[in-house]
Each structure stands twice: as C-alpha cells, then as structure tokens.
N, C-alpha and C positions, 0 to 999 in steps of 0.2 A: 523206943519202939516207934515204928513208922505209922502214920495215919493212912497210908495208901491201902486200898482194898486188897485183900488176898485174892489172887487170881491164878488160874491155870492157863490163862491166855499166854501163848509164847511171845517172845520179843519178835519184832519184824525181821524178816530175812531180806536184807538189802544187798543187791548185786549191781554190777556195772550196767545191767540191762534195765533195772527199775529204779535206780537211785534218783534219776531226774524226776520221777513221778512223786516220790516221797518228799523231795526237796520242794517241788511245786506245791504240794499239799500244805507243808509248813508255812508257805508264803500265801496261802489262801487261793491258790490256782489249781484248776483241774487240767492237767496236761495229758494230751493223747499222743501216743507214739504214731509217727507217720513214716511210711517207706519213702526214702528219697528218690528211688527209681520209678515206682509206679503210683506213688501218693496214696496208697491204701492205708487207711487208719486202722489201728489195732489196739485192743485192750483185752486182757492184761498185756503189759509190755513183754516182748519176747526178742530173742537175738536175731531172728530171721523173719522176713515177710512171708506170710502164708500164701500170698498170691504169686509173687515172682521169685521168692527165695533170696532176695537181696539182703545183705547184712548192713546196708547203709540206711540210716534213719535220722530223722529230726523229730521235733514235737510241735504241736499246735495247742493253744489254749482253748478249752471248751467254753461255750457260753454258759455252761452249767445248767441249762434248761433241759428238762427231761419229762417223760411220761412213764407212769407206772406200767410195767409189762406183767409183773407177777409179784406175789409176796407171800410170806408165811409169818405166823405169829408164834414165837418160841416161848414155851413155858418151862421146859426142863431140858437138860440139866442146868441148874442155876449156877452162875458164877458171880462173885461179889463185884466184878468190874462192870456189870450191866444191871439196868433196871428191868424187871419183868412184870408182865409179859413183854417181850421184845419183838417188835415188828422189823423184819428184814425184807427189803425190796430189791427186785431186779428191774432196772429202768432202761429205757431207750433214750440215749442222749440225742440231742438235735443233730449232732455230727454223724450219727449212724452206728455208733458203737454202743455197747451195753456196760453197765456197772452194777455191782451188788454193794449195798450199804444198809445200815440200819436207818429206820424212819423215826423222825422226831416231830412233835407238834401236830400230829394228825391222829384223831381218835381212830382206833382200830376198826370200828364199825363204819367209818367213812372211807376206808380204803376201797378202791375199785380200779379195774384195769382202765388205763387211759387218763388217770388222775394226773393233773399237771403239777410237777414238783420242780425243785431246783436242788442242786448239790451245794451244801454248805460244808463246813469243816468243824470238827469237834475233837477235843482231847480224849483219848481212849487209854486203855491200860498202858502202863509204863510211861505215861506222858507223851505218847505218840499221837500225832495229828492225822486223822483219817477222814474221808468223806462221810457226810451224814445227809440223808434226804430230808427235805423240809418242804412245807407248803410254799408255792411260788409266790414271790412278792409281786406287788403291783407294777413296780418299775423294772429296770434292767437287773438281771441276775448277777 
C-alpha cells in the first residue's frame, strides 16, 4: 500500500503550450511566456499573444519577486494532499504578470495586500513541482 496521500487533485495537463513552464518549475525557475513579435508577457501560457495574435513566442525567467494582490483562506472541502486551513494568493510579479499559488510560511493573520513575497517551489500531489508563495528573503530571490 502506498504512503502517498489520497487525493482528488487531478494530474497536471501538460501541452505543447505549457510544457516549458512545468519543466522550468522542476528546475526551480519561474518562466514567463513572451511574445516574440511584440514582447508582451503572458501568464498562464497560451498559444497566441492576446495583444498582437502572434503564435511566435519564447520565455524569460522571472526574478520571482512579487507582492500580494489578493488572497483567500480555504477551509473546505478538505483534500489529504493539502494542509488546512490553506492560504492561496494572487500575486503581482515584478515583470507585470500575475500568478496564483498557495502561501507558505506566513501566518494567515499577517497576510495583507502589498505584502512582499517570492515564488519558491514545492512538491505537490502526484510528485509534481509547482510554485509556492513564501516570505521574501533578505537577498536575491
């Protein structure tokens, strides 16, 4: 019998448009998709640029520095893959895009809009590596 927690969390859906992002996460990098034509950054990854409709793109690595834009604390329904209550935040990355991820290492009573955070990475359900928001370290992120 497996020691892995029982979970209803589905496996990741990896496509040709987002595979680079999940590969970067496994390497501890936060990659942001960038339009090769107009240089617009976009997240989540998509096949076409929302600004100029180009299908050409590359990616840039984020500094991983961000500020808390909004958050919620989830109490139910509980899934064995997570610790509850679970704080989930929407952050503004320095590069200008946004990201949603769970928050670790911050007391829920200390969460506030504008709180400086950084994106780290953590293993989640099914052994997948995903972003996790953490207090910003004193040095480079």
